[in-house]
mmCIF file of the N, C-alpha and C atoms, coordinates in Angstrom:
data_MODEL
# 
_entry.id   MODEL 
# 
loop_
_atom_site.group_PDB 
_atom_site.id 
_atom_site.type_symbol 
_atom_site.label_atom_id 
_atom_site.label_alt_id 
_atom_site.label_comp_id 
_atom_site.label_asym_id 
_atom_site.label_entity_id 
_atom_site.label_seq_id 
_atom_site.pdbx_PDB_ins_code 
_atom_site.Cartn_x 
_atom_site.Cartn_y 
_atom_site.Cartn_z 
_atom_site.occupancy 
_atom_site.B_iso_or_equiv 
_atom_site.pdbx_formal_charge 
_atom_site.auth_seq_id 
_atom_site.auth_comp_id 
_atom_site.auth_asym_id 
_atom_site.auth_atom_id 
_atom_site.pdbx_PDB_model_num 
ATOM 1   N N  . MET A 1 1  ? 88.198  -21.852 186.840 1.00 0.00 ? 1  MET A N  1 
ATOM 2   C CA . MET A 1 1  ? 87.704  -22.923 186.023 1.00 0.00 ? 1  MET A CA 1 
ATOM 3   C C  . MET A 1 1  ? 87.920  -22.535 184.570 1.00 0.00 ? 1  MET A C  1 
ATOM 4   N N  . VAL A 1 2  ? 88.423  -23.459 183.805 1.00 0.00 ? 2  VAL A N  1 
ATOM 5   C CA . VAL A 1 2  ? 88.538  -23.278 182.366 1.00 0.00 ? 2  VAL A CA 1 
ATOM 6   C C  . VAL A 1 2  ? 87.995  -24.552 181.722 1.00 0.00 ? 2  VAL A C  1 
ATOM 7   N N  . ALA A 1 3  ? 87.351  -24.426 180.581 1.00 0.00 ? 3  ALA A N  1 
ATOM 8   C CA . ALA A 1 3  ? 86.744  -25.593 179.944 1.00 0.00 ? 3  ALA A CA 1 
ATOM 9   C C  . ALA A 1 3  ? 86.843  -25.481 178.432 1.00 0.00 ? 3  ALA A C  1 
ATOM 10  N N  . ILE A 1 4  ? 86.841  -26.642 177.800 1.00 0.00 ? 4  ILE A N  1 
ATOM 11  C CA . ILE A 1 4  ? 86.763  -26.724 176.341 1.00 0.00 ? 4  ILE A CA 1 
ATOM 12  C C  . ILE A 1 4  ? 85.709  -27.779 176.022 1.00 0.00 ? 4  ILE A C  1 
ATOM 13  N N  . ASP A 1 5  ? 84.716  -27.370 175.270 1.00 0.00 ? 5  ASP A N  1 
ATOM 14  C CA . ASP A 1 5  ? 83.571  -28.218 174.944 1.00 0.00 ? 5  ASP A CA 1 
ATOM 15  C C  . ASP A 1 5  ? 82.930  -28.719 176.240 1.00 0.00 ? 5  ASP A C  1 
ATOM 16  N N  . THR A 1 6  ? 83.059  -30.003 176.560 1.00 0.00 ? 6  THR A N  1 
ATOM 17  C CA . THR A 1 6  ? 82.446  -30.541 177.778 1.00 0.00 ? 6  THR A CA 1 
ATOM 18  C C  . THR A 1 6  ? 83.464  -30.900 178.854 1.00 0.00 ? 6  THR A C  1 
ATOM 19  N N  . GLN A 1 7  ? 84.736  -30.628 178.627 1.00 0.00 ? 7  GLN A N  1 
ATOM 20  C CA . GLN A 1 7  ? 85.795  -30.932 179.594 1.00 0.00 ? 7  GLN A CA 1 
ATOM 21  C C  . GLN A 1 7  ? 86.074  -29.710 180.453 1.00 0.00 ? 7  GLN A C  1 
ATOM 22  N N  . THR A 1 8  ? 85.908  -29.837 181.760 1.00 0.00 ? 8  THR A N  1 
ATOM 23  C CA . THR A 1 8  ? 86.108  -28.731 182.688 1.00 0.00 ? 8  THR A CA 1 
ATOM 24  C C  . THR A 1 8  ? 87.337  -28.999 183.547 1.00 0.00 ? 8  THR A C  1 
ATOM 25  N N  . PHE A 1 9  ? 88.152  -27.971 183.761 1.00 0.00 ? 9  PHE A N  1 
ATOM 26  C CA . PHE A 1 9  ? 89.355  -28.072 184.572 1.00 0.00 ? 9  PHE A CA 1 
ATOM 27  C C  . PHE A 1 9  ? 89.311  -26.991 185.647 1.00 0.00 ? 9  PHE A C  1 
ATOM 28  N N  . TYR A 1 10 ? 89.491  -27.393 186.892 1.00 0.00 ? 10 TYR A N  1 
ATOM 29  C CA . TYR A 1 10 ? 89.610  -26.423 187.975 1.00 0.00 ? 10 TYR A CA 1 
ATOM 30  C C  . TYR A 1 10 ? 91.092  -26.170 188.138 1.00 0.00 ? 10 TYR A C  1 
ATOM 31  N N  . VAL A 1 11 ? 91.516  -24.961 187.842 1.00 0.00 ? 11 VAL A N  1 
ATOM 32  C CA . VAL A 1 11 ? 92.934  -24.682 187.687 1.00 0.00 ? 11 VAL A CA 1 
ATOM 33  C C  . VAL A 1 11 ? 93.483  -23.857 188.847 1.00 0.00 ? 11 VAL A C  1 
ATOM 34  N N  . GLY A 1 12 ? 94.792  -23.938 188.971 1.00 0.00 ? 12 GLY A N  1 
ATOM 35  C CA . GLY A 1 12 ? 95.524  -23.176 189.973 1.00 0.00 ? 12 GLY A CA 1 
ATOM 36  C C  . GLY A 1 12 ? 96.832  -22.711 189.375 1.00 0.00 ? 12 GLY A C  1 
ATOM 37  N N  . PRO A 1 13 ? 97.773  -22.299 190.198 1.00 0.00 ? 13 PRO A N  1 
ATOM 38  C CA . PRO A 1 13 ? 99.044  -21.759 189.704 1.00 0.00 ? 13 PRO A CA 1 
ATOM 39  C C  . PRO A 1 13 ? 99.854  -22.743 188.866 1.00 0.00 ? 13 PRO A C  1 
ATOM 40  N N  . ALA A 1 14 ? 99.676  -24.043 189.062 1.00 0.00 ? 14 ALA A N  1 
ATOM 41  C CA . ALA A 1 14 ? 100.465 -25.039 188.329 1.00 0.00 ? 14 ALA A CA 1 
ATOM 42  C C  . ALA A 1 14 ? 99.852  -25.416 186.968 1.00 0.00 ? 14 ALA A C  1 
ATOM 43  N N  . PHE A 1 15 ? 98.688  -24.866 186.624 1.00 0.00 ? 15 PHE A N  1 
ATOM 44  C CA . PHE A 1 15 ? 98.019  -25.212 185.368 1.00 0.00 ? 15 PHE A CA 1 
ATOM 45  C C  . PHE A 1 15 ? 98.875  -24.784 184.187 1.00 0.00 ? 15 PHE A C  1 
ATOM 46  N N  . LYS A 1 16 ? 99.127  -25.707 183.250 1.00 0.00 ? 16 LYS A N  1 
ATOM 47  C CA . LYS A 1 16 ? 99.989  -25.439 182.097 1.00 0.00 ? 16 LYS A CA 1 
ATOM 48  C C  . LYS A 1 16 ? 99.234  -25.360 180.781 1.00 0.00 ? 16 LYS A C  1 
ATOM 49  N N  . GLY A 1 17 ? 97.932  -25.620 180.791 1.00 0.00 ? 17 GLY A N  1 
ATOM 50  C CA . GLY A 1 17 ? 97.163  -25.503 179.558 1.00 0.00 ? 17 GLY A CA 1 
ATOM 51  C C  . GLY A 1 17 ? 96.485  -26.799 179.164 1.00 0.00 ? 17 GLY A C  1 
ATOM 52  N N  . ILE A 1 18 ? 95.934  -26.785 177.974 1.00 0.00 ? 18 ILE A N  1 
ATOM 53  C CA . ILE A 1 18 ? 95.221  -27.940 177.425 1.00 0.00 ? 18 ILE A CA 1 
ATOM 54  C C  . ILE A 1 18 ? 95.916  -28.317 176.124 1.00 0.00 ? 18 ILE A C  1 
ATOM 55  N N  . LYS A 1 19 ? 96.202  -29.590 175.959 1.00 0.00 ? 19 LYS A N  1 
ATOM 56  C CA . LYS A 1 19 ? 96.862  -30.018 174.720 1.00 0.00 ? 19 LYS A CA 1 
ATOM 57  C C  . LYS A 1 19 ? 96.102  -31.177 174.105 1.00 0.00 ? 19 LYS A C  1 
ATOM 58  N N  . MET A 1 20 ? 96.558  -31.572 172.915 1.00 0.00 ? 20 MET A N  1 
ATOM 59  C CA . MET A 1 20 ? 95.956  -32.669 172.158 1.00 0.00 ? 20 MET A CA 1 
ATOM 60  C C  . MET A 1 20 ? 94.494  -32.390 171.839 1.00 0.00 ? 20 MET A C  1 
ATOM 61  N N  . ILE A 1 21 ? 94.233  -31.195 171.352 1.00 0.00 ? 21 ILE A N  1 
ATOM 62  C CA . ILE A 1 21 ? 92.877  -30.812 170.955 1.00 0.00 ? 21 ILE A CA 1 
ATOM 63  C C  . ILE A 1 21 ? 92.644  -31.322 169.534 1.00 0.00 ? 21 ILE A C  1 
ATOM 64  N N  . PRO A 1 22 ? 91.627  -32.132 169.301 1.00 0.00 ? 22 PRO A N  1 
ATOM 65  C CA . PRO A 1 22 ? 91.401  -32.672 167.961 1.00 0.00 ? 22 PRO A CA 1 
ATOM 66  C C  . PRO A 1 22 ? 90.960  -31.586 166.977 1.00 0.00 ? 22 PRO A C  1 
ATOM 67  N N  . PRO A 1 23 ? 91.232  -31.811 165.673 1.00 0.00 ? 23 PRO A N  1 
ATOM 68  C CA . PRO A 1 23 ? 90.825  -30.833 164.659 1.00 0.00 ? 23 PRO A CA 1 
ATOM 69  C C  . PRO A 1 23 ? 89.307  -30.683 164.624 1.00 0.00 ? 23 PRO A C  1 
ATOM 70  N N  . SER A 1 24 ? 88.841  -29.463 164.766 1.00 0.00 ? 24 SER A N  1 
ATOM 71  C CA . SER A 1 24 ? 87.409  -29.163 164.723 1.00 0.00 ? 24 SER A CA 1 
ATOM 72  C C  . SER A 1 24 ? 87.190  -27.764 165.272 1.00 0.00 ? 24 SER A C  1 
ATOM 73  N N  . THR A 1 25 ? 85.944  -27.369 165.396 1.00 0.00 ? 25 THR A N  1 
ATOM 74  C CA . THR A 1 25 ? 85.595  -26.111 166.058 1.00 0.00 ? 25 THR A CA 1 
ATOM 75  C C  . THR A 1 25 ? 85.262  -26.437 167.505 1.00 0.00 ? 25 THR A C  1 
ATOM 76  N N  . HIS A 1 26 ? 85.815  -25.666 168.420 1.00 0.00 ? 26 HIS A N  1 
ATOM 77  C CA . HIS A 1 26 ? 85.629  -25.906 169.845 1.00 0.00 ? 26 HIS A CA 1 
ATOM 78  C C  . HIS A 1 26 ? 85.214  -24.620 170.540 1.00 0.00 ? 26 HIS A C  1 
ATOM 79  N N  . PHE A 1 27 ? 84.499  -24.786 171.634 1.00 0.00 ? 27 PHE A N  1 
ATOM 80  C CA . PHE A 1 27 ? 84.117  -23.651 172.463 1.00 0.00 ? 27 PHE A CA 1 
ATOM 81  C C  . PHE A 1 27 ? 84.939  -23.695 173.746 1.00 0.00 ? 27 PHE A C  1 
ATOM 82  N N  . VAL A 1 28 ? 85.711  -22.630 173.983 1.00 0.00 ? 28 VAL A N  1 
ATOM 83  C CA . VAL A 1 28 ? 86.539  -22.501 175.179 1.00 0.00 ? 28 VAL A CA 1 
ATOM 84  C C  . VAL A 1 28 ? 85.890  -21.460 176.069 1.00 0.00 ? 28 VAL A C  1 
ATOM 85  N N  . TYR A 1 29 ? 85.765  -21.758 177.352 1.00 0.00 ? 29 TYR A N  1 
ATOM 86  C CA . TYR A 1 29 ? 85.151  -20.793 178.262 1.00 0.00 ? 29 TYR A CA 1 
ATOM 87  C C  . TYR A 1 29 ? 85.817  -20.879 179.623 1.00 0.00 ? 29 TYR A C  1 
ATOM 88  N N  . TYR A 1 30 ? 85.667  -19.813 180.391 1.00 0.00 ? 30 TYR A N  1 
ATOM 89  C CA . TYR A 1 30 ? 86.318  -19.747 181.691 1.00 0.00 ? 30 TYR A CA 1 
ATOM 90  C C  . TYR A 1 30 ? 85.511  -18.874 182.640 1.00 0.00 ? 30 TYR A C  1 
ATOM 91  N N  . SER A 1 31 ? 85.819  -19.038 183.919 1.00 0.00 ? 31 SER A N  1 
ATOM 92  C CA . SER A 1 31 ? 85.180  -18.249 184.963 1.00 0.00 ? 31 SER A CA 1 
ATOM 93  C C  . SER A 1 31 ? 86.109  -18.242 186.168 1.00 0.00 ? 31 SER A C  1 
ATOM 94  N N  . SER A 1 32 ? 86.215  -17.112 186.827 1.00 0.00 ? 32 SER A N  1 
ATOM 95  C CA . SER A 1 32 ? 87.019  -17.064 188.044 1.00 0.00 ? 32 SER A CA 1 
ATOM 96  C C  . SER A 1 32 ? 86.114  -17.316 189.245 1.00 0.00 ? 32 SER A C  1 
ATOM 97  N N  . SER A 1 33 ? 86.728  -17.704 190.346 1.00 0.00 ? 33 SER A N  1 
ATOM 98  C CA . SER A 1 33 ? 85.936  -17.979 191.549 1.00 0.00 ? 33 SER A CA 1 
ATOM 99  C C  . SER A 1 33 ? 86.629  -17.394 192.765 1.00 0.00 ? 33 SER A C  1 
ATOM 100 N N  . SER A 1 34 ? 85.902  -17.344 193.849 1.00 0.00 ? 34 SER A N  1 
ATOM 101 C CA . SER A 1 34 ? 86.502  -16.920 195.112 1.00 0.00 ? 34 SER A CA 1 
ATOM 102 C C  . SER A 1 34 ? 87.440  -18.032 195.591 1.00 0.00 ? 34 SER A C  1 
ATOM 103 N N  . ARG A 1 35 ? 88.285  -17.721 196.526 1.00 0.00 ? 35 ARG A N  1 
ATOM 104 C CA . ARG A 1 35 ? 89.254  -18.714 197.014 1.00 0.00 ? 35 ARG A CA 1 
ATOM 105 C C  . ARG A 1 35 ? 88.583  -19.968 197.568 1.00 0.00 ? 35 ARG A C  1 
ATOM 106 N N  . ASP A 1 36 ? 87.432  -19.821 198.180 1.00 0.00 ? 36 ASP A N  1 
ATOM 107 C CA . ASP A 1 36 ? 86.749  -20.994 198.731 1.00 0.00 ? 36 ASP A CA 1 
ATOM 108 C C  . ASP A 1 36 ? 85.924  -21.743 197.683 1.00 0.00 ? 36 ASP A C  1 
ATOM 109 N N  . GLY A 1 37 ? 85.827  -21.193 196.463 1.00 0.00 ? 37 GLY A N  1 
ATOM 110 C CA . GLY A 1 37 ? 85.122  -21.858 195.376 1.00 0.00 ? 37 GLY A CA 1 
ATOM 111 C C  . GLY A 1 37 ? 83.613  -21.796 195.459 1.00 0.00 ? 37 GLY A C  1 
ATOM 112 N N  . LYS A 1 38 ? 83.089  -20.907 196.284 1.00 0.00 ? 38 LYS A N  1 
ATOM 113 C CA . LYS A 1 38 ? 81.631  -20.830 196.449 1.00 0.00 ? 38 LYS A CA 1 
ATOM 114 C C  . LYS A 1 38 ? 80.983  -19.759 195.582 1.00 0.00 ? 38 LYS A C  1 
ATOM 115 N N  . GLU A 1 39 ? 81.762  -18.778 195.118 1.00 0.00 ? 39 GLU A N  1 
ATOM 116 C CA . GLU A 1 39 ? 81.217  -17.705 194.289 1.00 0.00 ? 39 GLU A CA 1 
ATOM 117 C C  . GLU A 1 39 ? 81.984  -17.646 192.976 1.00 0.00 ? 39 GLU A C  1 
ATOM 118 N N  . PHE A 1 40 ? 81.256  -17.501 191.868 1.00 0.00 ? 40 PHE A N  1 
ATOM 119 C CA . PHE A 1 40 ? 81.873  -17.479 190.545 1.00 0.00 ? 40 PHE A CA 1 
ATOM 120 C C  . PHE A 1 40 ? 81.495  -16.211 189.798 1.00 0.00 ? 40 PHE A C  1 
ATOM 121 N N  . SER A 1 41 ? 82.401  -15.760 188.946 1.00 0.00 ? 41 SER A N  1 
ATOM 122 C CA . SER A 1 41 ? 82.090  -14.637 188.062 1.00 0.00 ? 41 SER A CA 1 
ATOM 123 C C  . SER A 1 41 ? 81.327  -15.187 186.858 1.00 0.00 ? 41 SER A C  1 
ATOM 124 N N  . PRO A 1 42 ? 80.757  -14.319 186.015 1.00 0.00 ? 42 PRO A N  1 
ATOM 125 C CA . PRO A 1 42 ? 80.069  -14.806 184.814 1.00 0.00 ? 42 PRO A CA 1 
ATOM 126 C C  . PRO A 1 42 ? 81.025  -15.594 183.904 1.00 0.00 ? 42 PRO A C  1 
ATOM 127 N N  . ILE A 1 43 ? 80.480  -16.532 183.197 1.00 0.00 ? 43 ILE A N  1 
ATOM 128 C CA . ILE A 1 43 ? 81.278  -17.332 182.263 1.00 0.00 ? 43 ILE A CA 1 
ATOM 129 C C  . ILE A 1 43 ? 81.526  -16.523 180.993 1.00 0.00 ? 43 ILE A C  1 
ATOM 130 N N  . VAL A 1 44 ? 82.771  -16.541 180.529 1.00 0.00 ? 44 VAL A N  1 
ATOM 131 C CA . VAL A 1 44 ? 83.170  -15.857 179.301 1.00 0.00 ? 44 VAL A CA 1 
ATOM 132 C C  . VAL A 1 44 ? 83.739  -16.916 178.368 1.00 0.00 ? 44 VAL A C  1 
ATOM 133 N N  . GLY A 1 45 ? 83.395  -16.859 177.076 1.00 0.00 ? 45 GLY A N  1 
ATOM 134 C CA . GLY A 1 45 ? 83.876  -17.886 176.169 1.00 0.00 ? 45 GLY A CA 1 
ATOM 135 C C  . GLY A 1 45 ? 84.111  -17.386 174.770 1.00 0.00 ? 45 GLY A C  1 
ATOM 136 N N  . PHE A 1 46 ? 84.781  -18.231 173.974 1.00 0.00 ? 46 PHE A N  1 
ATOM 137 C CA . PHE A 1 46 ? 85.065  -17.925 172.579 1.00 0.00 ? 46 PHE A CA 1 
ATOM 138 C C  . PHE A 1 46 ? 85.249  -19.235 171.821 1.00 0.00 ? 46 PHE A C  1 
ATOM 139 N N  . PHE A 1 47 ? 85.095  -19.175 170.506 1.00 0.00 ? 47 PHE A N  1 
ATOM 140 C CA . PHE A 1 47 ? 85.281  -20.347 169.651 1.00 0.00 ? 47 PHE A CA 1 
ATOM 141 C C  . PHE A 1 47 ? 86.684  -20.353 169.081 1.00 0.00 ? 47 PHE A C  1 
ATOM 142 N N  . ILE A 1 48 ? 87.249  -21.559 168.927 1.00 0.00 ? 48 ILE A N  1 
ATOM 143 C CA . ILE A 1 48 ? 88.512  -21.733 168.207 1.00 0.00 ? 48 ILE A CA 1 
ATOM 144 C C  . ILE A 1 48 ? 88.269  -22.786 167.140 1.00 0.00 ? 48 ILE A C  1 
ATOM 145 N N  . ASP A 1 49 ? 88.996  -22.700 166.053 1.00 0.00 ? 49 ASP A N  1 
ATOM 146 C CA . ASP A 1 49 ? 88.897  -23.668 164.966 1.00 0.00 ? 49 ASP A CA 1 
ATOM 147 C C  . ASP A 1 49 ? 90.280  -24.234 164.738 1.00 0.00 ? 49 ASP A C  1 
ATOM 148 N N  . THR A 1 50 ? 90.484  -25.511 165.048 1.00 0.00 ? 50 THR A N  1 
ATOM 149 C CA . THR A 1 50 ? 91.791  -26.142 164.878 1.00 0.00 ? 50 THR A CA 1 
ATOM 150 C C  . THR A 1 50 ? 91.760  -27.040 163.658 1.00 0.00 ? 50 THR A C  1 
ATOM 151 N N  . GLY A 1 51 ? 92.835  -27.014 162.904 1.00 0.00 ? 51 GLY A N  1 
ATOM 152 C CA . GLY A 1 51 ? 92.966  -27.863 161.733 1.00 0.00 ? 51 GLY A CA 1 
ATOM 153 C C  . GLY A 1 51 ? 93.866  -29.050 162.030 1.00 0.00 ? 51 GLY A C  1 
ATOM 154 N N  . ALA A 1 52 ? 93.968  -29.966 161.079 1.00 0.00 ? 52 ALA A N  1 
ATOM 155 C CA . ALA A 1 52 ? 94.821  -31.143 161.248 1.00 0.00 ? 52 ALA A CA 1 
ATOM 156 C C  . ALA A 1 52 ? 96.278  -30.715 161.388 1.00 0.00 ? 52 ALA A C  1 
ATOM 157 N N  . SER A 1 53 ? 96.969  -31.294 162.338 1.00 0.00 ? 53 SER A N  1 
ATOM 158 C CA . SER A 1 53 ? 98.385  -31.044 162.635 1.00 0.00 ? 53 SER A CA 1 
ATOM 159 C C  . SER A 1 53 ? 98.723  -29.555 162.715 1.00 0.00 ? 53 SER A C  1 
ATOM 160 N N  . GLU A 1 54 ? 97.797  -28.775 163.221 1.00 0.00 ? 54 GLU A N  1 
ATOM 161 C CA . GLU A 1 54 ? 97.987  -27.336 163.336 1.00 0.00 ? 54 GLU A CA 1 
ATOM 162 C C  . GLU A 1 54 ? 98.504  -27.003 164.732 1.00 0.00 ? 54 GLU A C  1 
ATOM 163 N N  . SER A 1 55 ? 99.497  -26.166 164.797 1.00 0.00 ? 55 SER A N  1 
ATOM 164 C CA . SER A 1 55 ? 99.974  -25.687 166.086 1.00 0.00 ? 55 SER A CA 1 
ATOM 165 C C  . SER A 1 55 ? 99.093  -24.525 166.507 1.00 0.00 ? 55 SER A C  1 
ATOM 166 N N  . ILE A 1 56 ? 98.576  -24.580 167.706 1.00 0.00 ? 56 ILE A N  1 
ATOM 167 C CA . ILE A 1 56 ? 97.717  -23.494 168.158 1.00 0.00 ? 56 ILE A CA 1 
ATOM 168 C C  . ILE A 1 56 ? 98.431  -22.651 169.209 1.00 0.00 ? 56 ILE A C  1 
ATOM 169 N N  . GLY A 1 57 ? 99.746  -22.568 169.090 1.00 0.00 ? 57 GLY A N  1 
ATOM 170 C CA . GLY A 1 57 ? 100.518 -21.738 169.999 1.00 0.00 ? 57 GLY A CA 1 
ATOM 171 C C  . GLY A 1 57 ? 100.082 -20.292 169.977 1.00 0.00 ? 57 GLY A C  1 
ATOM 172 N N  . SER A 1 58 ? 99.518  -19.851 168.850 1.00 0.00 ? 58 SER A N  1 
ATOM 173 C CA . SER A 1 58 ? 99.063  -18.469 168.750 1.00 0.00 ? 58 SER A CA 1 
ATOM 174 C C  . SER A 1 58 ? 97.816  -18.226 169.600 1.00 0.00 ? 58 SER A C  1 
ATOM 175 N N  . LEU A 1 59 ? 97.214  -19.294 170.117 1.00 0.00 ? 59 LEU A N  1 
ATOM 176 C CA . LEU A 1 59 ? 96.045  -19.138 170.958 1.00 0.00 ? 59 LEU A CA 1 
ATOM 177 C C  . LEU A 1 59 ? 96.401  -19.047 172.436 1.00 0.00 ? 59 LEU A C  1 
ATOM 178 N N  . GLN A 1 60 ? 97.690  -18.944 172.725 1.00 0.00 ? 60 GLN A N  1 
ATOM 179 C CA . GLN A 1 60 ? 98.091  -18.824 174.123 1.00 0.00 ? 60 GLN A CA 1 
ATOM 180 C C  . GLN A 1 60 ? 97.524  -17.543 174.705 1.00 0.00 ? 60 GLN A C  1 
ATOM 181 N N  . LYS A 1 61 ? 96.977  -17.664 175.883 1.00 0.00 ? 61 LYS A N  1 
ATOM 182 C CA . LYS A 1 61 ? 96.352  -16.535 176.564 1.00 0.00 ? 61 LYS A CA 1 
ATOM 183 C C  . LYS A 1 61 ? 96.946  -16.394 177.958 1.00 0.00 ? 61 LYS A C  1 
ATOM 184 N N  . LYS A 1 62 ? 96.843  -15.210 178.501 1.00 0.00 ? 62 LYS A N  1 
ATOM 185 C CA . LYS A 1 62 ? 97.278  -14.947 179.868 1.00 0.00 ? 62 LYS A CA 1 
ATOM 186 C C  . LYS A 1 62 ? 96.096  -14.358 180.621 1.00 0.00 ? 62 LYS A C  1 
ATOM 187 N N  . TYR A 1 63 ? 95.843  -14.881 181.819 1.00 0.00 ? 63 TYR A N  1 
ATOM 188 C CA . TYR A 1 63 ? 94.710  -14.424 182.612 1.00 0.00 ? 63 TYR A CA 1 
ATOM 189 C C  . TYR A 1 63 ? 95.089  -13.160 183.370 1.00 0.00 ? 63 TYR A C  1 
ATOM 190 N N  . SER A 1 64 ? 94.285  -12.129 183.224 1.00 0.00 ? 64 SER A N  1 
ATOM 191 C CA . SER A 1 64 ? 94.501  -10.863 183.921 1.00 0.00 ? 64 SER A CA 1 
ATOM 192 C C  . SER A 1 64 ? 93.685  -10.869 185.206 1.00 0.00 ? 64 SER A C  1 
ATOM 193 N N  . ILE A 1 65 ? 94.373  -10.890 186.334 1.00 0.00 ? 65 ILE A N  1 
ATOM 194 C CA . ILE A 1 65 ? 93.679  -10.897 187.622 1.00 0.00 ? 65 ILE A CA 1 
ATOM 195 C C  . ILE A 1 65 ? 92.888  -9.610  187.816 1.00 0.00 ? 65 ILE A C  1 
ATOM 196 N N  . GLY A 1 66 ? 93.433  -8.485  187.339 1.00 0.00 ? 66 GLY A N  1 
ATOM 197 C CA . GLY A 1 66 ? 92.756  -7.202  187.523 1.00 0.00 ? 66 GLY A CA 1 
ATOM 198 C C  . GLY A 1 66 ? 91.459  -7.067  186.761 1.00 0.00 ? 66 GLY A C  1 
ATOM 199 N N  . SER A 1 67 ? 91.420  -7.556  185.514 1.00 0.00 ? 67 SER A N  1 
ATOM 200 C CA . SER A 1 67 ? 90.221  -7.394  184.695 1.00 0.00 ? 67 SER A CA 1 
ATOM 201 C C  . SER A 1 67 ? 89.417  -8.685  184.540 1.00 0.00 ? 67 SER A C  1 
ATOM 202 N N  . PHE A 1 68 ? 89.907  -9.797  185.107 1.00 0.00 ? 68 PHE A N  1 
ATOM 203 C CA . PHE A 1 68 ? 89.234  -11.092 185.044 1.00 0.00 ? 68 PHE A CA 1 
ATOM 204 C C  . PHE A 1 68 ? 88.947  -11.519 183.607 1.00 0.00 ? 68 PHE A C  1 
ATOM 205 N N  . GLU A 1 69 ? 89.943  -11.375 182.720 1.00 0.00 ? 69 GLU A N  1 
ATOM 206 C CA . GLU A 1 69 ? 89.745  -11.800 181.339 1.00 0.00 ? 69 GLU A CA 1 
ATOM 207 C C  . GLU A 1 69 ? 91.006  -12.431 180.788 1.00 0.00 ? 69 GLU A C  1 
ATOM 208 N N  . LEU A 1 70 ? 90.851  -13.225 179.716 1.00 0.00 ? 70 LEU A N  1 
ATOM 209 C CA . LEU A 1 70 ? 91.993  -13.809 179.034 1.00 0.00 ? 70 LEU A CA 1 
ATOM 210 C C  . LEU A 1 70 ? 92.473  -12.828 177.982 1.00 0.00 ? 70 LEU A C  1 
ATOM 211 N N  . LEU A 1 71 ? 93.767  -12.569 177.969 1.00 0.00 ? 71 LEU A N  1 
ATOM 212 C CA . LEU A 1 71 ? 94.369  -11.642 177.015 1.00 0.00 ? 71 LEU A CA 1 
ATOM 213 C C  . LEU A 1 71 ? 95.373  -12.385 176.163 1.00 0.00 ? 71 LEU A C  1 
ATOM 214 N N  . SER A 1 72 ? 95.673  -11.854 174.985 1.00 0.00 ? 72 SER A N  1 
ATOM 215 C CA . SER A 1 72 ? 96.740  -12.427 174.165 1.00 0.00 ? 72 SER A CA 1 
ATOM 216 C C  . SER A 1 72 ? 98.007  -12.450 175.009 1.00 0.00 ? 72 SER A C  1 
ATOM 217 N N  . LYS A 1 73 ? 98.787  -13.497 174.876 1.00 0.00 ? 73 LYS A N  1 
ATOM 218 C CA . LYS A 1 73 ? 99.980  -13.637 175.701 1.00 0.00 ? 73 LYS A CA 1 
ATOM 219 C C  . LYS A 1 73 ? 100.919 -12.447 175.515 1.00 0.00 ? 73 LYS A C  1 
ATOM 220 N N  . THR A 1 74 ? 100.868 -11.796 174.351 1.00 0.00 ? 74 THR A N  1 
ATOM 221 C CA . THR A 1 74 ? 101.745 -10.665 174.084 1.00 0.00 ? 74 THR A CA 1 
ATOM 222 C C  . THR A 1 74 ? 101.152 -9.351  174.567 1.00 0.00 ? 74 THR A C  1 
ATOM 223 N N  . ALA A 1 75 ? 99.876  -9.375  174.956 1.00 0.00 ? 75 ALA A N  1 
ATOM 224 C CA . ALA A 1 75 ? 99.228  -8.132  175.391 1.00 0.00 ? 75 ALA A CA 1 
ATOM 225 C C  . ALA A 1 75 ? 99.826  -7.648  176.709 1.00 0.00 ? 75 ALA A C  1 
ATOM 226 N N  . ARG A 1 76 ? 99.926  -6.351  176.872 1.00 0.00 ? 76 ARG A N  1 
ATOM 227 C CA . ARG A 1 76 ? 100.427 -5.800  178.130 1.00 0.00 ? 76 ARG A CA 1 
ATOM 228 C C  . ARG A 1 76 ? 99.274  -5.673  179.110 1.00 0.00 ? 76 ARG A C  1 
ATOM 229 N N  . LEU A 1 77 ? 99.576  -5.993  180.356 1.00 0.00 ? 77 LEU A N  1 
ATOM 230 C CA . LEU A 1 77 ? 98.558  -5.898  181.390 1.00 0.00 ? 77 LEU A CA 1 
ATOM 231 C C  . LEU A 1 77 ? 98.677  -4.561  182.078 1.00 0.00 ? 77 LEU A C  1 
ATOM 232 N N  . ASN A 1 78 ? 97.604  -3.817  182.141 1.00 0.00 ? 78 ASN A N  1 
ATOM 233 C CA . ASN A 1 78 ? 97.593  -2.524  182.812 1.00 0.00 ? 78 ASN A CA 1 
ATOM 234 C C  . ASN A 1 78 ? 96.966  -2.685  184.198 1.00 0.00 ? 78 ASN A C  1 
ATOM 235 N N  . CYS A 1 79 ? 97.740  -3.206  185.122 1.00 0.00 ? 79 CYS A N  1 
ATOM 236 C CA . CYS A 1 79 ? 97.228  -3.443  186.479 1.00 0.00 ? 79 CYS A CA 1 
ATOM 237 C C  . CYS A 1 79 ? 97.849  -2.456  187.440 1.00 0.00 ? 79 CYS A C  1 
# 
């Protein structure tokens, strides 16, 4: 599950991200779950601040299955 403000998305391998985020401060949070969706890990979140016509490509993250956290897309995964 990944969410921004009050919008929640249950994601899988085909998830490509969230776009068209309006300019403002937003809270992004996520949690992993078991395959059957009955057990969840603690929710982890962070704030982002988007400006008008700002590209937020630098906010791209990659989910680390080993550590259950979002990492900078350029970060190396030590799995």
